[in-house]
SEZA-108149 format. One record per residue (C-alpha): residue number from 1; x, y, z; residue in three letters. Coordinates in nm, 3 decimals. Example, Ala and Ser with C-alpha at 12.3 -4.5 7.8 and 13.67 -1.06 7.14 Angstrom:
BEGIN
 num       u       v       w residu
   1   1.230  -0.450   0.780    ala
   2   1.367  -0.106   0.714    ser
***
This chain:
BEGIN
 num       u       v       w residu
   1   1.405   0.778  -3.062    met
   2   1.138   0.609  -2.861    his
   3   1.013   0.409  -3.157    thr
   4   0.791   0.115  -3.058    ala
   5   0.947  -0.234  -3.080    thr
   6   0.826  -0.557  -3.185    ala
   7   0.580  -0.707  -2.909    gly
   8   0.536  -0.351  -2.770    thr
   9   0.150  -0.252  -2.763    thr
  10   0.105   0.142  -2.771    val
  11  -0.184   0.222  -2.564    pro
  12  -0.444   0.456  -2.708    arg
  13  -0.584   0.605  -2.385    ser
  14  -0.481   0.674  -2.039    phe
  15  -0.719   0.428  -1.881    arg
  16  -0.435   0.238  -1.712    glu
  17  -0.276   0.561  -1.589    val
  18  -0.598   0.681  -1.413    trp
  19  -0.640   0.318  -1.268    leu
  20  -0.297   0.280  -1.124    val
  21  -0.287   0.643  -1.011    ser
  22  -0.603   0.611  -0.809    ala
  23  -0.455   0.301  -0.658    gly
  24  -0.153   0.508  -0.576    his
  25  -0.355   0.757  -0.419    gly
  26  -0.484   0.511  -0.172    leu
  27  -0.140   0.402  -0.077    thr
  28  -0.055   0.762   0.010    his
  29  -0.427   0.829   0.182    trp
  30  -0.293   0.589   0.470    tyr
  31   0.060   0.765   0.509    thr
  32  -0.145   1.112   0.524    ala
  33  -0.384   0.986   0.753    thr
  34  -0.135   0.842   1.008    phe
  35   0.051   1.202   0.993    tyr
  36  -0.293   1.353   1.129    ile
  37  -0.341   1.086   1.389    leu
  38   0.022   1.109   1.505    leu
  39  -0.020   1.414   1.734    pro
  40  -0.337   1.235   1.898    leu
  41  -0.155   0.910   1.951    ile
  42   0.140   1.099   2.075    gly
  43  -0.067   1.303   2.346    lys
  44  -0.232   0.979   2.447    glu
  45   0.079   0.753   2.491    leu
  46   0.292   1.045   2.618    gly
  47   0.551   1.033   2.327    leu
  48   0.838   1.281   2.306    ser
  49   0.937   1.437   1.987    tyr
  50   1.221   1.161   1.940    thr
  51   0.982   0.876   1.998    glu
  52   0.724   1.044   1.752    ile
  53   1.033   1.069   1.502    gly
  54   1.131   0.711   1.583    leu
  55   0.790   0.576   1.490    ile
  56   0.812   0.721   1.135    met
  57   1.172   0.598   1.108    thr
  58   1.093   0.246   1.174    ile
  59   0.816   0.258   0.904    gln
  60   1.051   0.388   0.659    his
  61   1.322   0.170   0.758    leu
  62   1.081  -0.141   0.707    ala
  63   1.008   0.001   0.359    gly
  64   1.391   0.039   0.301    ala
  65   1.454  -0.344   0.364    ile
  66   1.147  -0.457   0.176    ser
  67   1.203  -0.258  -0.151    asn
  68   1.465  -0.451  -0.307    val
  69   1.307  -0.784  -0.229    pro
  70   0.968  -0.623  -0.342    gly
  71   1.138  -0.517  -0.674    gly
  72   1.275  -0.862  -0.747    ile
  73   0.952  -1.029  -0.662    leu
  74   0.806  -0.810  -0.940    val
  75   1.043  -0.911  -1.209    asp
  76   1.015  -1.282  -1.124    thr
  77   0.640  -1.306  -1.049    val
  78   0.527  -1.064  -1.308    gly
  79   0.176  -1.018  -1.220    arg
  80   0.171  -0.646  -1.141    lys
  81  -0.206  -0.604  -1.106    gly
  82  -0.218  -0.874  -0.841    tyr
  83   0.062  -0.717  -0.646    leu
  84  -0.084  -0.390  -0.665    met
  85  -0.409  -0.496  -0.532    ala
  86  -0.218  -0.717  -0.243    ala
  87  -0.033  -0.405  -0.154    ser
  88  -0.346  -0.196  -0.117    leu
  89  -0.472  -0.451   0.145    phe
  90  -0.145  -0.509   0.310    trp
  91  -0.132  -0.124   0.371    val
  92  -0.466  -0.068   0.492    gly
  93  -0.506  -0.356   0.743    phe
  94  -0.238  -0.279   0.993    pro
  95  -0.415   0.053   1.039    tyr
  96  -0.705  -0.124   1.195    ala
  97  -0.496  -0.320   1.399    leu
  98  -0.367   0.024   1.559    met
  99  -0.696   0.061   1.723    ser
 100  -0.583  -0.229   1.963    leu
 101  -0.254  -0.067   2.062    thr
 102  -0.193   0.091   2.385    his
 103   0.188   0.124   2.400    asn
 104   0.468   0.233   2.195    phe
 105   0.603  -0.121   2.094    trp
 106   0.262  -0.230   1.990    met
 107   0.247   0.080   1.772    leu
 108   0.586   0.009   1.610    leu
 109   0.489  -0.334   1.514    val
 110   0.189  -0.199   1.319    cys
 111   0.391   0.079   1.141    val
 112   0.651  -0.182   1.037    thr
 113   0.373  -0.400   0.865    leu
 114   0.257  -0.073   0.696    val
 115   0.621   0.000   0.583    gly
 116   0.641  -0.342   0.423    val
 117   0.301  -0.349   0.238    gly
 118   0.337   0.016   0.105    asn
 119   0.662  -0.055  -0.064    asn
 120   0.545  -0.345  -0.299    ile
 121   0.330  -0.088  -0.481    trp
 122   0.601   0.119  -0.651    his
 123   0.828  -0.168  -0.831    pro
 124   0.517  -0.295  -0.971    ala
 125   0.342   0.039  -1.077    ala
 126   0.611   0.254  -1.196    ile
 127   0.782   0.027  -1.445    pro
 128   0.448  -0.081  -1.581    phe
 129   0.353   0.287  -1.664    leu
 130   0.702   0.382  -1.794    ala
 131   0.743   0.100  -2.028    his
 132   0.362   0.144  -2.144    arg
 133   0.415   0.517  -2.219    tyr
 134   0.792   0.541  -2.324    pro
 135   0.801   0.870  -2.485    glu
 136   0.596   1.032  -2.196    arg
 137   0.760   0.871  -1.888    lys
 138   0.760   1.241  -1.702    gly
 139   0.418   1.301  -1.783    leu
 140   0.264   0.968  -1.688    val
 141   0.468   0.924  -1.373    leu
 142   0.362   1.269  -1.270    ser
 143   0.006   1.156  -1.315    phe
 144   0.082   0.867  -1.093    his
 145   0.253   1.109  -0.841    gly
 146  -0.071   1.332  -0.868    met
 147  -0.269   1.028  -0.762    gly
 148  -0.056   1.032  -0.460    gly
 149  -0.072   1.387  -0.397    asn
 150  -0.463   1.356  -0.445    cys
 151  -0.475   1.089  -0.173    gly
 152  -0.249   1.282   0.056    glu
 153  -0.467   1.627   0.014    ala
 154  -0.808   1.445   0.059    ile
 155  -0.700   1.229   0.351    ala
 156  -0.628   1.511   0.600    pro
 157  -0.938   1.692   0.517    phe
 158  -1.157   1.377   0.558    val
 159  -0.956   1.253   0.854    ile
 160  -0.967   1.585   1.026    gly
 161  -1.349   1.607   0.998    ala
 162  -1.406   1.238   1.127    leu
 163  -1.172   1.312   1.431    leu
 164  -1.403   1.603   1.509    ala
 165  -1.680   1.328   1.568    val
 166  -1.509   0.993   1.639    tyr
 167  -1.189   0.879   1.846    ser
 168  -0.881   0.810   1.657    trp
 169  -0.940   0.444   1.735    arg
 170  -1.261   0.440   1.563    thr
 171  -1.113   0.639   1.254    val
 172  -0.832   0.388   1.186    val
 173  -1.091   0.084   1.174    val
 174  -1.331   0.296   0.922    leu
 175  -1.011   0.379   0.731    asn
 176  -0.949   0.024   0.607    val
 177  -1.271   0.054   0.372    val
 178  -1.127   0.262   0.106    pro
 179  -0.809   0.037   0.055    gly
 180  -1.014  -0.282   0.032    ile
 181  -1.256  -0.124  -0.215    ala
 182  -0.976  -0.002  -0.435    met
 183  -0.803  -0.342  -0.419    ala
 184  -1.129  -0.506  -0.549    val
 185  -1.157  -0.248  -0.810    val
 186  -0.810  -0.320  -0.957    ile
 187  -0.867  -0.682  -0.956    leu
 188  -1.204  -0.661  -1.117    ala
 189  -1.069  -0.417  -1.395    met
 190  -0.755  -0.601  -1.482    met
 191  -0.912  -0.805  -1.755    gly
 192  -1.075  -0.521  -1.921    ala
 193  -0.762  -0.321  -1.934    leu
 194  -0.557  -0.630  -2.031    thr
 195  -0.276  -0.491  -1.762    met
 196  -0.115  -0.816  -1.738    glu
 197  -0.109  -0.905  -2.096    arg
 198   0.037  -0.597  -2.217    his
 199   0.216  -0.479  -1.889    gly
 200   0.425  -0.785  -1.820    asp
 201   0.582  -0.840  -2.165    gly
 202   0.899  -0.707  -2.056    val
 203   0.918  -0.926  -1.751    asn
 204   0.837  -1.242  -1.957    ala
 205   1.093  -1.179  -2.197    ala
 206   1.335  -1.120  -1.926    ala
 207   1.257  -1.449  -1.766    lys
 208   1.276  -1.660  -2.086    ser
 209   1.619  -1.484  -2.179    ser
 210   1.801  -1.496  -1.860    thr
 211   1.833  -1.732  -1.580    gly
 212   1.841  -1.671  -1.211    thr
 213   2.203  -1.639  -1.206    arg
 214   2.207  -1.380  -1.501    asp
 215   1.940  -1.191  -1.325    tyr
 216   2.147  -1.172  -1.005    leu
 217   2.459  -1.068  -1.199    arg
 218   2.236  -0.799  -1.372    gly
 219   2.107  -0.686  -1.035    phe
 220   2.481  -0.665  -0.894    ala
 221   2.549  -0.444  -1.199    gly
 222   2.277  -0.184  -1.085    leu
 223   2.490  -0.103  -0.768    leu
 224   2.776  -0.020  -1.004    arg
 225   2.531   0.208  -1.226    asn
 226   2.658   0.558  -1.152    lys
 227   2.368   0.756  -1.280    pro
 228   2.108   0.531  -1.104    leu
 229   2.308   0.553  -0.783    met
 230   2.326   0.931  -0.787    leu
 231   1.972   0.989  -0.891    val
 232   1.867   0.748  -0.598    ser
 233   2.080   0.908  -0.343    val
 234   1.968   1.256  -0.441    ser
 235   1.606   1.141  -0.427    ala
 236   1.686   0.993  -0.076    ala
 237   1.798   1.347   0.044    phe
 238   1.469   1.470  -0.098    arg
 239   1.247   1.201   0.071    thr
 240   1.439   1.276   0.392    leu
 241   1.339   1.636   0.368    thr
 242   0.974   1.544   0.288    gln
 243   0.924   1.266   0.575    ser
 244   1.087   1.510   0.832    gly
 245   0.843   1.776   0.719    leu
 246   0.531   1.559   0.692    leu
 247   0.607   1.416   1.059    thr
 248   0.665   1.762   1.249    phe
 249   0.449   2.006   1.045    leu
 250   0.125   1.846   1.205    pro
 251   0.287   1.824   1.533    val
 252   0.402   2.181   1.522    tyr
 253   0.070   2.309   1.409    leu
 254  -0.103   2.106   1.686    ala
 255   0.139   2.164   1.978    tyr
 256   0.304   2.506   1.920    glu
 257  -0.005   2.689   1.733    leu
 258  -0.285   2.494   1.913    asp
 259  -0.443   2.415   1.584    tyr
 260  -0.740   2.184   1.597    ser
 261  -0.729   1.848   1.401    pro
 262  -0.959   1.972   1.135    phe
 263  -0.725   2.291   1.110    ala
 264  -0.429   2.051   1.090    val
 265  -0.582   1.878   0.806    gly
 266  -0.656   2.175   0.612    ile
 267  -0.277   2.293   0.621    cys
 268  -0.157   1.932   0.521    met
 269  -0.417   1.951   0.230    thr
 270  -0.269   2.280   0.106    ile
 271   0.072   2.105   0.089    val
 272  -0.062   1.832  -0.107    gln
 273  -0.283   2.046  -0.322    val
 274   0.028   2.242  -0.430    ala
 275   0.200   1.930  -0.496    gly
 276  -0.079   1.803  -0.703    phe
 277  -0.065   2.098  -0.926    leu
 278   0.320   2.088  -0.950    ala
 279   0.346   1.727  -1.071    ala
 280   0.224   1.753  -1.425    pro
 281   0.384   2.066  -1.496    phe
 282   0.736   1.935  -1.381    ala
 283   0.668   1.619  -1.559    gly
 284   0.602   1.786  -1.887    his
 285   0.898   2.031  -1.853    leu
 286   1.124   1.727  -1.767    ser
 287   1.023   1.543  -2.115    asp
 288   1.097   1.843  -2.314    thr
 289   1.378   2.037  -2.128    met
 290   1.550   1.753  -1.941    gly
 291   1.553   1.609  -1.603    arg
 292   1.832   1.785  -1.459    lys
 293   1.702   2.127  -1.501    arg
 294   1.387   2.063  -1.343    val
 295   1.526   1.876  -1.051    val
 296   1.792   2.139  -0.973    val
 297   1.563   2.433  -0.991    ser
 298   1.298   2.258  -0.758    ser
 299   1.559   2.166  -0.492    met
 300   1.690   2.514  -0.469    ile
 301   1.333   2.659  -0.423    leu
 302   1.240   2.405  -0.197    thr
 303   1.531   2.476   0.046    gly
 304   1.446   2.861   0.031    val
 305   1.071   2.798   0.104    thr
 306   1.146   2.555   0.412    ile
 307   1.366   2.826   0.531    ala
 308   1.088   3.104   0.483    gly
 309   0.841   2.893   0.651    met
 310   1.046   2.868   0.960    ala
 311   1.084   3.254   0.962    leu
 312   0.727   3.322   0.905    ala
 313   0.651   3.167   1.250    gly
 314   0.290   3.250   1.340    arg
 315   0.223   3.478   1.079    thr
 316  -0.025   3.439   0.779    val
 317   0.294   3.393   0.553    trp
 318   0.333   3.068   0.711    phe
 319   0.054   2.888   0.532    val
 320   0.162   3.083   0.196    val
 321   0.518   2.900   0.248    phe
 322   0.352   2.581   0.324    ile
 323   0.190   2.573  -0.010    ala
 324   0.503   2.677  -0.177    leu
 325   0.700   2.392  -0.021    val
 326   0.442   2.160  -0.139    gly
 327   0.464   2.278  -0.486    phe
 328   0.842   2.269  -0.518    phe
 329   0.901   1.972  -0.314    leu
 330   0.655   1.739  -0.490    tyr
 331   0.744   1.861  -0.846    ala
 332   1.079   1.683  -0.825    met
 333   0.919   1.346  -0.719    arg
 334   0.808   1.202  -1.071    pro
 335   1.110   1.343  -1.252    val
 336   1.344   1.167  -1.018    leu
 337   1.148   0.850  -1.083    gln
 338   1.135   0.879  -1.441    ala
 339   1.510   0.948  -1.453    trp
 340   1.590   0.643  -1.261    ala
 341   1.372   0.422  -1.487    val
 342   1.576   0.546  -1.808    glu
 343   1.886   0.454  -1.611    cys
 344   1.779   0.101  -1.556    thr
 345   1.777  -0.210  -1.809    pro
 346   1.405  -0.297  -1.891    lys
 347   1.447  -0.671  -1.759    gln
 348   1.541  -0.522  -1.417    leu
 349   1.281  -0.259  -1.413    ala
 350   1.125  -0.376  -1.096    gly
 351   1.463  -0.429  -0.918    ala
 352   1.568  -0.082  -1.031    gly
 353   1.262   0.097  -0.901    val
 354   1.313  -0.126  -0.591    gly
 355   1.673  -0.020  -0.547    leu
 356   1.580   0.343  -0.582    gln
 357   1.291   0.328  -0.318    phe
 358   1.501   0.129  -0.086    gly
 359   1.757   0.406  -0.090    ile
 360   1.507   0.675  -0.060    thr
 361   1.341   0.490   0.219    ala
 362   1.674   0.498   0.413    val
 363   1.654   0.879   0.384    gly
 364   1.297   0.886   0.484    ala
 365   1.391   0.681   0.792    ser
 366   1.652   0.899   0.893    val
 367   1.479   1.233   0.843    gly
 368   1.205   1.200   1.122    pro
 369   1.457   1.061   1.381    ala
 370   1.709   1.342   1.312    leu
 371   1.449   1.628   1.312    ala
 372   1.301   1.497   1.647    gly
 373   1.638   1.473   1.827    ile
 374   1.708   1.843   1.696    ile
 375   1.402   1.967   1.821    ser
 376   1.413   1.805   2.141    asp
 377   1.770   1.950   2.171    ala
 378   1.681   2.288   2.084    ser
 379   1.335   2.355   1.938    asp
 380   1.122   2.272   1.626    ile
 381   1.224   2.564   1.440    tyr
 382   1.579   2.447   1.439    ile
 383   1.436   2.126   1.313    gly
 384   1.281   2.282   0.993    phe
 385   1.621   2.467   0.923    tyr
 386   1.803   2.112   0.943    phe
 387   1.552   1.968   0.686    leu
 388   1.599   2.278   0.450    ala
 389   1.970   2.200   0.456    gly
 390   1.922   1.846   0.363    thr
 391   1.784   1.956   0.021    ile
 392   2.068   2.131  -0.048    val
 393   2.294   1.825  -0.016    ala
 394   2.059   1.669  -0.272    ala
 395   2.118   1.939  -0.521    asn
 396   2.502   1.899  -0.487    val
 397   2.459   1.542  -0.587    leu
 398   2.242   1.661  -0.895    met
 399   2.525   1.892  -1.013    leu
 400   2.749   1.584  -1.056    leu
 401   2.490   1.403  -1.293    met
 402   2.519   1.469  -1.669    pro
 403   2.224   1.662  -1.796    ala
 404   2.189   1.438  -2.115    glu
 405   2.142   1.123  -1.939    asn
 406   1.778   1.218  -1.837    gly
 407   1.661   1.240  -2.189    ala
 408   1.823   0.899  -2.315    arg
 409   1.618   0.580  -2.252    pro
 410   1.798   0.293  -2.098    ala
 411   1.919   0.003  -2.314    pro
 412   1.739  -0.312  -2.330    ala
 413   2.008  -0.532  -2.197    gln
 414   2.262  -0.489  -1.911    ala
***
């Protein structure tokens, strides 16, 4: 079914997967770093739960606005390696600027810049991997997701240790180094891996066969693509749950349980390690059993474990439920991404991924703000129950999706 077509080079190794996944890890490294820094910044600036949630909402909203233009940029420019390197630099540099912030509004400017830069990565990286490995989309995108989990797992541990020695303002300056180093590595290895020559064939074909007007007409067609919209909106609810949880879990551990920054880092690492283990397992199952079965099962179990986490309170079971939440929540991510790519024509791959991530970023922007408002109005436990309910809404949408769509590749033309 996935026979290689003329002009398509079937890679013999996973070198591209490892390189792109490592870069993806750095984009998530910075996000995970900020979640650990946020309780310290919140205390220094005297921020409420609502203001803390608003910070993450603004970051995700900036990503939502920039995702679709970023996807169109990838389709038209095509130089995915350069765009990935630029994204890494763009994400890292605003964190250094945070060392100069002394009020809430300056901080919002920095996180807005981060939100824009971070969302150039996915429209470039995901179509590149999906079309290089057409028969193993779920697996290779799970490795890409594992890179993100790895970055999010290591960062809390490293940053938590650094915060035991340095102030948060010093840490954000030191934290610029990994992103710049990885951007240089991607640029240096592009020629050796021939990323541009092989990875941009789809884009080159699209640009030669369709004009701007046809491209825009095809993009408008994506908005009427029911399977893509269902997958994207469902992914938005999943990301709403994730962003709310990652924002307020460190705050809960620091404020309610009096955990040290290092202990908070350990707990957040547990979440990411569990997600790291889940990604390839879920990706492989989705390639063989179908996307829908894996997604629906993971969503049900995520909702149950978040509710169990809130019920566990201060007991040792709280940490157990943290690990289970990470496992089931992150198992869905690469499967939903592979599913969306299969619903999108190849010449619109960047725009399709940008559209999906734009929609999911809207969900991510809503999650922290709503959870913060609910936590201020009642308590943070009710905020966690709200997040468990949102994953149920995502599952309802998945029940409307035909199972066979997940196993069928997208047509080459709109």
